[in-house]
GUDOPA-652726 format. One line per 8 residues: number of its first residue (from 1); their letters; for each residue y negated, x, z negated of C-alpha. Coordinates in Angstrom, 3 decimals. Layout:
<rs>
NUM) A) Y X Z  ...
</rs>
This chain:
<rs>
1) XXXXXXXX) -9.204 52.959 -7.609  -10.641 51.073 -4.645  -9.538 47.881 -3.010  -10.377 47.664 0.683  -12.128 44.527 1.837  -14.180 43.272 4.735  -17.428 44.542 3.190  -19.155 46.620 5.908
9) XXXXXXXX) -20.867 48.812 3.283  -17.564 50.195 2.027  -14.746 49.505 -0.391  -15.267 47.448 -3.527  -14.459 49.260 -6.789  -11.710 47.620 -8.814  -11.192 48.535 -12.458  -7.726 49.668 -13.392
17) XXXXXXXX) -6.153 49.275 -16.819  -6.851 52.958 -17.421  -10.598 52.216 -17.062  -10.573 49.769 -19.971  -11.091 51.069 -23.457  -11.643 49.301 -26.752  -15.220 48.345 -27.622  -15.128 50.699 -30.610
25) XXXXXXXX) -14.807 53.661 -28.204  -17.914 52.570 -26.309  -19.817 52.138 -29.562  -18.717 55.598 -30.756  -19.789 57.137 -27.430  -23.214 55.467 -27.643  -23.697 56.572 -31.243  -22.717 60.151 -30.394
33) XXXXXXXX) -25.289 60.088 -27.595  -27.907 58.583 -29.939  -27.380 61.332 -32.523  -27.526 64.056 -29.847  -30.877 62.738 -28.599  -32.532 62.687 -32.024  -33.646 66.307 -31.516  -33.532 67.072 -35.229
41) XXXXXXXX) -35.219 63.849 -36.323  -33.497 61.886 -39.076  -32.267 58.408 -38.134  -33.871 55.575 -40.061  -32.287 52.216 -40.996  -29.439 52.843 -38.558  -27.381 49.879 -39.760  -30.221 47.456 -39.040
49) XXXXXXXX) -30.945 49.144 -35.698  -27.314 48.773 -34.611  -27.082 45.130 -35.720  -30.355 44.378 -33.956  -28.901 45.784 -30.742  -25.433 44.220 -31.006  -25.970 40.772 -32.513  -28.280 39.203 -29.897
57) XXXXXXXX) -25.993 39.840 -26.892  -22.976 38.803 -28.985  -24.663 35.513 -29.905  -25.872 34.851 -26.341  -22.504 35.593 -24.746  -20.669 33.428 -27.271  -23.083 30.539 -26.809  -22.711 30.771 -23.019
65) XXXXXXXX) -18.920 30.781 -23.455  -19.235 27.667 -25.638  -21.707 25.980 -23.239  -24.416 26.001 -25.905  -22.281 24.186 -28.495  -23.386 25.793 -31.757  -20.545 24.357 -33.841  -17.958 25.728 -31.432
73) XXXXXXXX) -19.788 29.090 -31.197  -19.925 29.367 -34.979  -16.173 28.809 -35.094  -15.520 31.415 -32.403  -17.706 33.907 -34.278  -16.193 33.048 -37.665  -19.587 32.059 -39.035  -20.872 29.031 -40.853
81) XXXXXXXX) -22.999 26.922 -38.480  -26.027 27.360 -40.782  -25.586 31.141 -40.618  -25.443 30.998 -36.829  -28.613 28.895 -36.722  -30.353 31.393 -39.026  -29.367 34.285 -36.742  -30.494 32.384 -33.634
89) XXXXXXXX) -33.857 31.828 -35.289  -34.046 35.466 -36.408  -33.539 36.702 -32.845  -35.508 33.826 -31.272  -32.524 32.675 -29.231  -32.628 29.107 -27.923  -29.047 27.859 -27.580  -30.022 25.156 -25.081
97) XXX) -31.277 27.861 -22.678  -27.795 29.388 -22.548  -25.805 26.361 -21.331
</rs>
């Protein structure tokens, strides 16, 4: 679906409700693609690989949403503040850079 505007390069795409799907569908699609591209190789430590790909953007986005407030971010994430701090250290994320 496109919404016309005054943009001389053409219409601006607008997402419709039909374009939105739950995050779990996107994850499943990505995992299916990952398995197809293994070319017969066995996956290794997949759980850790997935967490390493998902946790950092989750932490960054939540901290931005909470304006860098770690206590608030921990609450939003459902984590203890010490656990959040440990994960920030693990992924070398500086909360003050995300304000």
